Each structure stands twice: as C-alpha cells, then as structure tokens.
N, C-alpha and C positions, 0 to 999 in steps of 0.2 A: 703751391709756390706763392711767395710773397710778391705783391705787386709793387712796382716802383712808386706809384702815387701814394700807397699806404706807408711806405718807408719815409717818403718825403714829409707826409703829414705828421708822422711820429717824430721825425727829426725837428720839424718846425715847432711842434708843441714842446719838446724837450728844450729847445733853444730859448723859447719864450719863457719857460719856467725858470731856466737858469739865469736869465736876465733879471728876473724879479727877486731872486734870492741872494741878496747881499748878506754879508756877515751880520749886519745890524738886523735885517729882517729875520734871519734864522734864529737869532737870540730871542726874538719875541714869539716864536712858534711854541705851541703847546707840545708836551711829550707825545700826545696822540697824533698830532700833525707830523711830527718828526718820524714816528713809527710808520705812519702812512706813506710818507715819502720814501723811507727806507724799503718798505714793501714794494712800492712802485719801481724803485731802482733794481731790486732783486728780480722782479718780474722782467724788466727790460734786459737784465743780464741773461736770464734764461732764454729770452727771445733771441738775443744775439748769438748765444751758444747754438741754438737750433738752426739759425740761419747759417752759422759757420759750418755746421755739419752738412747742411744741404749744399753749400758751396763746395765743400770738399768732395762730396759725392758727385756733384756735377762735373768737377774738374777731373775726377777719376774716370767718369764716363767719357768725357771728351778725349782724355788721353788714350783710353782703350779704342775709341772710334778712330782717332788719329793713327794709332798703330796699325789698325786693320787696313787703312788706305795707303799708308806711306811706308810700311815695312815690307 
C-alpha cells in the first residue's frame, strides 16, 4: 500500500518541476531531456493507474464488508 507521505513527496516534486517548466524553458530542452520527461510522465501515469486499481479494490472490499454488517 502506498503511504500518504510518499504521495505527498511525489506531488511536491511534480509541482516544483511544473513551476520551473515554462514554455520558454521547454523550448530550450534537448530532445533527450524531453524524452526523459515523457518517460517520467508515463511512469507516473502507470503509478496512478495502479493506485486507482488499489482504491477500487479497497472500495469493493469496504462495500462487501458493509453489506455483511448492514444487510
């Protein structure tokens, strides 16, 4: 399970990165740097998808548990 502190650190790092990437600074990046950023973004997307699956599974478990006690 992913810790809240880990998520916060990741969000802070992403926010800081976004602040420094103005359109002007993006234009000055090398193709390799852009590819690296794209790779990082894809990795973050996969991480978010995994978290989403975990959250859905937890919601289903909670619903099943709730049904046992209240139905």
